[in-house]
Steps between C-alpha positions, in 0.01 A plus 500: 500500500371694197715655233402841630624407849826371356552823311426702811764301685752562222410871501556512878845345459603746229363795693677405824830442323473828309427681827799327660729647234347847522542482877878492453512850350465689832780280638758630253703680763859546613536123544432451130758769419755325720426162340555648154824661620633169634403300192629760257828530686548124528852414383422128478173319445151541638420173678124448521370249753168379629317181600184346358281737301733786594779298343308463175443875493866552585612290204296718267637821655856370463430416135353846437796672663750294302322566170487876555862570587529411870701176546298275729474140619240312700613319817269237648537554876465131586777417254694798630560339839631191319769670297335734252590798716832473318343703217481803730809720524601833649371776279170324436160620620229260615135560413294275728128427479294379792137594549499398866851620572545184709603247233733251672710424193567868433577565868750212486714669233509836679810432719734409211367793297568732792855364530557585135379853563245469220215754526152351491189657351185329625162501327246394761142522612615538861735798548538426875597134460819321606643522150410868471700582814812342346491664155648829388194597293141384541243545222143470626302299242219400738146460366164531679391148403583214269283440195456143621140458628645350818758780526771234512664429161761763406330696220470875559824493699702327227351730236603804703851364555540426129384850407739655753784299347407625155497857632852456635621343175353775280644779715841332481462457124442874469793586728731275298390663175424167336451551125298283263819353355622412853171324566530318168849379590351335810223338290682389185247233403182676607256696286555805719870466438456487124274807504744700709816383329440586135530857379422642160874519424524121540239434231508790254624479142782743424735618228420402140204293621303818578285610202572865413400723207557870438200730493547562125492125417235399246227260607655219290827541694310500830332171402836356394657584841205351687525186291878463553487547876176303545370688805175615345608861546782747451627808675506828308781746571596853392822600325687494833378148580254614767176306537198668338257210526423147390322339207333159542326232295175640630589845369579346160155337486335830591689680221387234253136512613501880479575465129785751510754489215797339672778558249586849621420460870794554737571339836481834677143548377394154611676460834295484816650775712580472874509118519517319832859465620673304778838539668757225465531470879125452555373158604385283213179444694440876486549498122242222472255701710543805273443290187192328639352827627549675165423195285831511315760229442830695493675776692790714385801583720683829435830642622564838659489665157159343430648267240350149481746247639277202561166331458323256731200292395227338703605169345853539641366549852255210481770272360723586797220379732476827687137410571 
């Protein structure tokens, strides 16, 4: 088989699986609404179960739910009939996956689940199957054909089921109002957690560490303040302490190259007006984005009176391993 033929086969797989996902959109009906209602109102845990490839997909869905604010566990149905059903309790909701809707191991755990009064949401490719008739909510995730050339190996069907699980998880995330800091708390060692966890307030320099000069300060005093604070810049304020602008090492070089007599120059004459600012409650990742976009290395934080109260540098963010 030529490379071109191999690529055509790969293209066919990707196209069929993409079409399988898009085919789910018209199926977002009242059953989906009911599934969301049950999962959102679950007082206990969402117990995800499935056998074989459906089980692998189920494990990922359970992990996605748990990491986005919906407590969830995966129950292997074969292990369930040998004691693991003990993890299911009243108040839980079961999310079952079975493409055929006739999976023996899943059918075997139905009676004890029914005795517990646990509602079951089924994701299946066969909405008229035995399992479907026993479940409170049935989500149709059927696909026209598998991407497997023999139409046998679960491919399009597992992709569709995984995407449907993600859709449920993201809707629940939105309903629960999950914030970046909540997500970070669930991912304390992950890069996403670091990015979401740190805010400008956690990293900014405050108090006496912030370089400040009055607008009437002479250039020599501006240079002295920049040297003492060692940030490569200083804020410039008016008589009431309100921010007028900033003066940087780059501005100092430009003054020197312009050949202007520096002895009588004042900070107010030199300050770059309307500097880029950032709020203390903004994400540190946002501050980094602003600095990279504007090719600057520091941002000033002001209070409600427009007085400088802090300074955050690109170096501070990089050192905290935000990225």
